[in-house]
KOLMAR-946927 format. One record per residue (C-alpha): residue number from 1; residue in one letter; x, y, z. Coordinates in nm, 3 decimals. Example, Ala and Ser with C-alpha at 12.3 -4.5 7.8 and 13.67 -1.06 7.14 Angstrom:
2
  num  residu        u        v        w
    1       A    1.230   -0.450    0.780
    2       S    1.367   -0.106    0.714
//
This chain:
426
  num  residu        u        v        w
    1       M    1.522    3.707   -1.861
    2       T    1.712    4.018   -2.001
    3       D    1.841    3.819   -2.289
    4       W    1.497    3.688   -2.389
    5       R    1.369    3.872   -2.706
    6       A    1.022    3.993   -2.774
    7       T    0.895    3.868   -3.113
    8       S    0.602    3.720   -3.277
    9       L    0.523    3.367   -3.388
   10       G    0.551    3.460   -3.761
   11       E    0.912    3.567   -3.702
   12       I    1.020    3.230   -3.554
   13       C    0.830    2.978   -3.761
   14       R    0.666    2.911   -4.091
   15       F    0.286    2.796   -4.083
   16       Q    0.144    2.584   -4.355
   17       A   -0.210    2.465   -4.386
   18       G   -0.300    2.094   -4.478
   19       D   -0.459    1.966   -4.775
   20       A   -0.820    1.859   -4.850
   21       F   -0.830    1.481   -4.836
   22       P   -1.071    1.325   -5.081
   23       K   -1.330    1.082   -4.968
   24       E   -1.202    0.829   -5.215
   25       L   -0.859    0.829   -5.051
   26       Q   -0.976    0.789   -4.700
   27       G   -0.905    0.465   -4.559
   28       A   -0.620    0.408   -4.794
   29       A   -0.348    0.207   -4.619
   30       T   -0.128    0.091   -4.903
   31       G    0.128    0.370   -4.936
   32       D    0.442    0.479   -4.740
   33       V    0.351    0.836   -4.644
   34       P    0.127    0.883   -4.340
   35       V   -0.182    1.115   -4.367
   36       V   -0.262    1.258   -4.019
   37       K   -0.612    1.392   -3.945
   38       V   -0.736    1.555   -3.618
   39       S   -0.882    1.224   -3.507
   40       D   -0.539    1.072   -3.531
   41       M   -0.398    1.298   -3.277
   42       N   -0.545    1.077   -2.992
   43       L   -0.397    0.749   -3.132
   44       S   -0.053    0.794   -2.980
   45       G   -0.008    0.806   -2.605
   46       N    0.306    1.006   -2.650
   47       E    0.237    1.369   -2.578
   48       L    0.516    1.498   -2.803
   49       F    0.549    1.295   -3.112
   50       I    0.311    1.121   -3.367
   51       S    0.410    0.857   -3.606
   52       H    0.080    0.673   -3.653
   53       A   -0.203    0.732   -3.892
   54       N   -0.515    0.547   -4.020
   55       N   -0.442    0.661   -4.383
   56       W   -0.140    0.617   -4.597
   57       L   -0.049    0.754   -4.951
   58       S    0.211    0.642   -5.198
   59       T    0.497    0.890   -5.266
   60       P    0.381    0.960   -5.637
   61       E    0.044    1.043   -5.507
   62       V    0.186    1.286   -5.262
   63       E    0.423    1.445   -5.504
   64       R    0.131    1.502   -5.755
   65       D   -0.132    1.622   -5.522
   66       F   -0.022    1.710   -5.172
   67       K    0.212    1.905   -4.954
   68       L    0.458    1.697   -4.742
   69       H    0.524    1.844   -4.394
   70       T    0.870    1.782   -4.266
   71       V    1.034    1.592   -3.978
   72       G    1.037    1.816   -3.663
   73       A    0.734    2.012   -3.765
   74       V    0.472    2.085   -3.507
   75       I    0.118    2.003   -3.613
   76       F   -0.212    2.106   -3.452
   77       A   -0.579    2.150   -3.531
   78       K   -0.688    2.470   -3.667
   79       I   -1.072    2.453   -3.660
   80       G   -1.368    2.383   -3.423
   81       V   -1.358    2.241   -3.067
   82       A   -1.017    2.092   -3.110
   83       L   -0.859    2.442   -3.074
   84       T   -0.917    2.414   -2.705
   85       S   -0.764    2.055   -2.665
   86       N   -0.397    2.150   -2.660
   87       R   -0.340    1.859   -2.895
   88       R   -0.003    1.940   -3.051
   89       R    0.235    1.683   -3.200
   90       I    0.590    1.668   -3.362
   91       L    0.618    1.483   -3.663
   92       L    0.874    1.199   -3.661
   93       R    0.855    1.147   -4.039
   94       P    0.748    1.330   -4.347
   95       T    0.367    1.351   -4.336
   96       V    0.058    1.472   -4.510
   97       I   -0.201    1.655   -4.291
   98       D   -0.553    1.719   -4.378
   99       N   -0.704    2.070   -4.422
  100       N   -0.845    2.076   -4.062
  101       M   -0.481    2.098   -3.949
  102       M   -0.168    2.317   -3.983
  103       S    0.211    2.272   -3.938
  104       A    0.465    2.500   -3.815
  105       V    0.846    2.468   -3.902
  106       C    1.082    2.668   -3.672
  107       T    1.368    2.900   -3.768
  108       S    1.721    2.766   -3.709
  109       D    1.749    2.944   -3.389
  110       V    1.424    2.788   -3.221
  111       D    1.432    2.438   -3.085
  112       P    1.133    2.236   -3.201
  113       R    1.066    2.066   -2.867
  114       W    1.074    2.404   -2.682
  115       F    0.838    2.547   -2.959
  116       Y    0.605    2.248   -2.898
  117       Y    0.578    2.350   -2.538
  118       L    0.534    2.711   -2.628
  119       L    0.230    2.635   -2.849
  120       T    0.075    2.423   -2.553
  121       T    0.070    2.743   -2.344
  122       L   -0.123    2.942   -2.608
  123       D   -0.489    2.971   -2.630
  124       F   -0.569    2.963   -2.994
  125       N   -0.931    3.083   -2.931
  126       E   -0.817    3.409   -2.840
  127       V   -0.694    3.487   -3.202
  128       A   -0.932    3.256   -3.392
  129       S   -1.161    3.389   -3.657
  130       G   -1.527    3.309   -3.699
  131       S   -1.798    3.268   -3.434
  132       A   -2.006    2.955   -3.491
  133       L   -1.699    2.748   -3.601
  134       P   -1.375    2.927   -3.498
  135       Y   -1.079    2.849   -3.719
  136       L   -0.714    2.977   -3.738
  137       T   -0.542    3.151   -4.028
  138       V   -0.175    3.193   -4.091
  139       R   -0.238    3.563   -4.059
  140       D   -0.399    3.507   -3.701
  141       L   -0.109    3.289   -3.585
  142       N    0.170    3.508   -3.730
  143       K    0.088    3.805   -3.516
  144       I    0.081    3.629   -3.181
  145       A    0.337    3.798   -2.956
  146       V    0.593    3.565   -2.765
  147       F    0.909    3.597   -2.578
  148       V    1.198    3.373   -2.701
  149       P    1.506    3.278   -2.480
  150       P    1.846    3.200   -2.621
  151       L    1.880    2.856   -2.787
  152       P    2.076    2.695   -2.516
  153       E    1.798    2.792   -2.261
  154       Q    1.526    2.682   -2.495
  155       R    1.706    2.334   -2.502
  156       A    1.735    2.328   -2.124
  157       I    1.370    2.402   -2.092
  158       A    1.274    2.145   -2.352
  159       A    1.498    1.882   -2.166
  160       T    1.337    1.945   -1.828
  161       L    0.976    1.915   -1.953
  162       G    1.070    1.654   -2.189
  163       A    1.220    1.430   -1.912
  164       L    0.878    1.438   -1.739
  165       D    0.682    1.361   -2.058
  166       D    0.929    1.084   -2.151
  167       K    0.863    0.910   -1.805
  168       I    0.491    0.956   -1.856
  169       E    0.522    0.793   -2.203
  170       L    0.752    0.501   -2.057
  171       N    0.477    0.436   -1.802
  172       R    0.216    0.426   -2.064
  173       K    0.417    0.180   -2.275
  174       M    0.483   -0.037   -1.969
  175       N    0.107   -0.036   -1.879
  176       A    0.030   -0.156   -2.223
  177       T    0.271   -0.439   -2.187
  178       L    0.143   -0.533   -1.839
  179       E   -0.228   -0.531   -1.974
  180       A   -0.124   -0.764   -2.271
  181       M    0.041   -0.997   -2.025
  182       A   -0.277   -1.003   -1.810
  183       R   -0.500   -1.056   -2.115
  184       A   -0.282   -1.330   -2.264
  185       L   -0.284   -1.525   -1.930
  186       F   -0.663   -1.489   -1.899
  187       R   -0.718   -1.591   -2.258
  188       D   -0.490   -1.902   -2.216
  189       W   -0.640   -2.022   -1.899
  190       F   -1.011   -1.928   -1.927
  191       V   -1.085   -1.883   -2.298
  192       D   -0.866   -2.128   -2.481
  193       F   -0.815   -2.372   -2.175
  194       G   -0.454   -2.398   -2.304
  195       P   -0.324   -2.578   -2.009
  196       T   -0.598   -2.837   -2.021
  197       R   -0.567   -2.905   -2.376
  198       A   -0.194   -2.943   -2.347
  199       K   -0.230   -3.207   -2.091
  200       M   -0.496   -3.382   -2.303
  201       E   -0.244   -3.381   -2.578
  202       A    0.046   -3.488   -2.366
  203       R    0.237   -3.174   -2.441
  204       A    0.517   -3.057   -2.223
  205       P    0.423   -2.835   -1.934
  206       Y    0.478   -2.467   -1.982
  207       L    0.386   -2.351   -1.628
  208       F    0.564   -2.399   -1.307
  209       P    0.477   -2.744   -1.151
  210       D    0.264   -2.602   -0.870
  211       L    0.052   -2.418   -1.122
  212       W    0.040   -2.699   -1.378
  213       S   -0.083   -2.950   -1.128
  214       L   -0.382   -2.720   -1.023
  215       L   -0.519   -2.708   -1.372
  216       P   -0.763   -2.989   -1.497
  217       D   -0.629   -3.251   -1.730
  218       R   -0.960   -3.302   -1.932
  219       L   -1.261   -3.117   -2.073
  220       D   -1.609   -3.223   -1.954
  221       D   -1.910   -3.275   -2.173
  222       E   -1.984   -2.909   -2.191
  223       G   -1.635   -2.839   -2.323
  224       K   -1.508   -2.662   -2.028
  225       P   -1.229   -2.790   -1.791
  226       E   -1.350   -3.064   -1.556
  227       G   -1.458   -2.938   -1.217
  228       W   -1.505   -2.580   -1.337
  229       E   -1.860   -2.422   -1.316
  230       A   -2.081   -2.264   -1.583
  231       S   -2.235   -1.948   -1.432
  232       T   -2.341   -1.602   -1.533
  233       I   -2.169   -1.270   -1.466
  234       G   -2.477   -1.157   -1.271
  235       D   -2.422   -1.439   -1.037
  236       E   -2.059   -1.369   -0.960
  237       V   -2.051   -0.998   -0.931
  238       R   -2.318   -0.739   -0.798
  239       V   -2.440   -0.545   -1.091
  240       V   -2.554   -0.196   -1.028
  241       G   -2.651    0.122   -1.205
  242       G   -2.641    0.478   -1.129
  243       S   -2.821    0.810   -1.188
  244       T   -2.770    1.185   -1.192
  245       P   -2.885    1.406   -0.908
  246       S   -3.089    1.707   -1.022
  247       T   -2.854    1.965   -1.165
  248       K   -3.131    2.230   -1.068
  249       E   -3.036    2.183   -0.692
  250       P   -2.689    2.329   -0.624
  251       D   -2.685    2.160   -0.272
  252       L   -2.656    1.822   -0.446
  253       W   -2.335    1.916   -0.608
  254       D   -1.966    2.005   -0.538
  255       G   -1.945    1.813   -0.206
  256       G   -1.622    1.617   -0.256
  257       I   -1.771    1.277   -0.330
  258       N   -1.648    1.145   -0.661
  259       W   -1.920    1.104   -0.926
  260       A   -1.832    0.934   -1.246
  261       T   -1.973    0.954   -1.601
  262       P   -1.840    0.767   -1.904
  263       K   -1.657    1.091   -2.005
  264       D   -1.426    1.048   -1.703
  265       L   -1.312    0.709   -1.863
  266       S   -1.293    0.831   -2.216
  267       A   -0.949    0.980   -2.185
  268       L   -0.792    0.725   -1.944
  269       A   -0.455    0.582   -2.064
  270       A   -0.501    0.285   -1.850
  271       P   -0.814    0.103   -1.689
  272       V   -0.748    0.296   -1.358
  273       L   -0.995    0.570   -1.224
  274       L   -0.815    0.787   -0.982
  275       E   -1.051    1.092   -0.972
  276       T   -1.362    1.232   -1.148
  277       S   -1.426    1.558   -1.299
  278       R   -1.728    1.631   -1.089
  279       T   -1.838    1.575   -0.724
  280       I   -2.149    1.541   -0.537
  281       S   -2.266    1.622   -0.184
  282       A   -2.400    1.366    0.076
  283       A   -2.740    1.498   -0.024
  284       G   -2.664    1.414   -0.379
  285       L   -2.531    1.068   -0.306
  286       A   -2.867    1.000   -0.125
  287       K   -3.037    1.047   -0.457
  288       I   -2.852    0.757   -0.619
  289       S   -2.991    0.414   -0.510
  290       S   -2.655    0.242   -0.580
  291       G   -2.487    0.458   -0.328
  292       L   -2.110    0.484   -0.301
  293       L   -1.932    0.209   -0.486
  294       P   -1.614    0.079   -0.286
  295       V   -1.252    0.100   -0.420
  296       G   -1.204   -0.188   -0.663
  297       S   -1.526   -0.173   -0.819
  298       L   -1.521   -0.230   -1.192
  299       L   -1.696    0.042   -1.429
  300       L   -1.821   -0.044   -1.774
  301       S   -1.973    0.230   -1.984
  302       S   -2.308    0.096   -2.097
  303       R   -2.403    0.346   -2.367
  304       A   -2.257    0.631   -2.589
  305       P   -2.039    0.436   -2.635
  306       I   -2.036    0.099   -2.471
  307       G   -1.705   -0.033   -2.373
  308       Y   -1.510    0.213   -2.165
  309       L   -1.355    0.013   -1.868
  310       A   -1.181    0.110   -1.533
  311       I   -1.127   -0.034   -1.182
  312       T   -1.192    0.247   -0.926
  313       E   -0.903    0.342   -0.694
  314       V   -1.144    0.588   -0.506
  315       P   -1.486    0.532   -0.365
  316       V   -1.726    0.660   -0.635
  317       A   -2.088    0.715   -0.728
  318       I   -2.198    0.672   -1.086
  319       N   -2.437    0.801   -1.332
  320       Q   -2.674    0.618   -1.551
  321       G   -2.432    0.557   -1.821
  322       F   -2.258    0.271   -1.649
  323       I   -2.289   -0.092   -1.538
  324       G   -2.108   -0.107   -1.216
  325       M   -1.968   -0.430   -1.092
  326       I   -1.881   -0.493   -0.725
  327       C   -1.665   -0.796   -0.714
  328       D   -1.724   -0.927   -0.353
  329       K   -1.831   -1.288   -0.451
  330       R   -1.623   -1.562   -0.624
  331       V   -1.440   -1.376   -0.907
  332       S   -1.194   -1.081   -0.826
  333       N   -1.227   -0.736   -1.006
  334       V   -0.909   -0.824   -1.214
  335       F   -1.078   -1.149   -1.333
  336       A   -1.401   -0.955   -1.415
  337       W   -1.215   -0.678   -1.600
  338       L   -1.030   -0.932   -1.815
  339       W   -1.357   -1.135   -1.866
  340       T   -1.534   -0.801   -1.986
  341       L   -1.257   -0.733   -2.228
  342       E   -1.265   -1.086   -2.378
  343       N   -1.644   -1.079   -2.406
  344       M   -1.693   -0.728   -2.545
  345       E   -1.845   -0.849   -2.874
  346       A   -2.099   -1.063   -2.680
  347       I   -2.183   -0.745   -2.464
  348       L   -2.223   -0.528   -2.785
  349       A   -2.443   -0.800   -2.932
  350       K   -2.689   -0.764   -2.654
  351       A   -2.709   -0.398   -2.676
  352       N   -3.022   -0.236   -2.832
  353       G   -3.177    0.123   -2.866
  354       S   -3.306    0.353   -3.139
  355       T   -3.126    0.676   -3.041
  356       F   -2.803    0.504   -2.925
  357       Q   -2.694    0.162   -2.848
  358       E   -2.721    0.054   -2.480
  359       I   -2.645   -0.260   -2.274
  360       S   -2.905   -0.293   -1.995
  361       K   -2.833   -0.455   -1.664
  362       G   -3.102   -0.721   -1.753
  363       N   -2.920   -0.810   -2.073
  364       F   -2.584   -0.790   -1.907
  365       R   -2.645   -1.027   -1.607
  366       P   -2.713   -1.346   -1.794
  367       L   -2.397   -1.348   -2.003
  368       P   -2.212   -1.668   -1.942
  369       V   -1.884   -1.702   -1.748
  370       V   -1.675   -2.012   -1.673
  371       V   -1.578   -2.008   -1.296
  372       P   -1.264   -2.210   -1.214
  373       S   -1.188   -2.393   -0.899
  374       T   -1.108   -2.192   -0.602
  375       P   -0.740   -2.290   -0.601
  376       V   -0.701   -2.194   -0.971
  377       M   -0.884   -1.864   -0.904
  378       H   -0.651   -1.783   -0.619
  379       A   -0.347   -1.883   -0.833
  380       F   -0.464   -1.664   -1.129
  381       D   -0.518   -1.361   -0.895
  382       A   -0.176   -1.411   -0.740
  383       I   -0.035   -1.356   -1.090
  384       A   -0.278   -1.097   -1.238
  385       Q   -0.340   -0.881   -0.950
  386       P    0.021   -0.770   -0.911
  387       L    0.006   -0.669   -1.283
  388       Y   -0.293   -0.455   -1.233
  389       E   -0.156   -0.305   -0.912
  390       R    0.164   -0.209   -1.106
  391       I   -0.054   -0.042   -1.378
  392       A   -0.220    0.160   -1.115
  393       K    0.105    0.247   -0.937
  394       N    0.231    0.382   -1.290
  395       E   -0.088    0.578   -1.342
  396       R   -0.047    0.740   -1.007
  397       E    0.314    0.834   -1.084
  398       S    0.222    0.959   -1.420
  399       R   -0.059    1.189   -1.269
  400       T    0.208    1.336   -1.033
  401       L    0.455    1.385   -1.315
  402       A    0.188    1.553   -1.533
  403       Q    0.095    1.782   -1.245
  404       T    0.455    1.878   -1.192
  405       R    0.486    1.949   -1.560
  406       D    0.182    2.151   -1.583
  407       L    0.296    2.361   -1.275
  408       L    0.644    2.411   -1.426
  409       L    0.534    2.468   -1.790
  410       P    0.401    2.826   -1.769
  411       R    0.673    2.941   -1.536
  412       L    0.958    2.817   -1.753
  413       M    0.796    2.946   -2.076
  414       S    0.738    3.290   -1.925
  415       G    1.078    3.309   -1.761
  416       Q    0.938    3.312   -1.405
  417       I    1.176    3.026   -1.351
  418       L    1.519    3.053   -1.535
  419       L    1.740    2.755   -1.619
  420       H    2.107    2.783   -1.659
  421       P    2.203    2.562   -1.956
  422       D    2.570    2.522   -1.810
  423       A    2.426    2.373   -1.490
  424       M    2.187    2.145   -1.672
  425       A    2.480    2.008   -1.875
  426       G    2.683    1.943   -1.563
//
């Protein structure tokens, strides 16, 4: 580490604040220049780069009224609770950012990806101004002391950490594709009744013969495939709720039993729950009437907001913000997951409440579901279940990769672990 130099952020980059974004321009999507706000930082699953935005401006508007932040600039929030979120992104194209954000453009002897990782190790709250609403100024940022390795070592560090992040991103994209495949299959078979309609219209088969022969060749008087049953979701899965043990009794908490709240689902990249942020004790579990839900249960957040979904990969107890579905009857958890996604509008339509919208178990249970014949259900599960299992496997791998990255990150950025660029190149 002898060739690392002590300096400050102000010496290795140039910070620039974003622009105020008038209300009349919010929602504009007709231009060719993206406008990134703090809320947009969650829209991309990639942890390094951002290329998406909800607002776009035309080039003449930008040239007249806004600053353009260049490709390779690192952007981040500069105000409020977002300071603690470690949300940083590298721009893939020239971009306008709003006035709650700031960008940093590195000097020529600093690698932007290394600089991105450097920023993720910094706690901006330590230098923020203001108490009620902390905020960053260029002056605050410029004086932060840092150690900078030579450029070849910067690139080696960025390549090591970037390889882990790239694999996490690849898994995310693969999972999005797998979920889309599962949804398309469910929609074709159980929403559009595609194979049955194709048979009725004497169209060519588009499934393997064994599958094609299982699916009905006509609709009944109710408009569903002949031989399939009209039912309700409450008759096909066990619908349960949860509760919160008293937070005034410490012996009910921190006992190693997973206890989920909707917040645990809010940041999931895929519908797979591998752990919860809080745990309860056996005494705490005894306070929850639904008890411990088994692996494979489906969780739907039922309020604030409605719609987070995950299949549990660990036994879990739940709080009152969920509808829990234990799928031990005719429909599988993957079928129930895809049915819930397809029927979200109907679920939301049954919600009520003055303070916030909530779907009660009483309003949820009567929602209709068409149950196919047992052979068709088994055939569907034989295709869809492996798609979900691959999603879950990818999530486990991404979790391990993220833990490895988070373990390496502070050690690499502080020089505790040194990389030799020549060895990396070989």
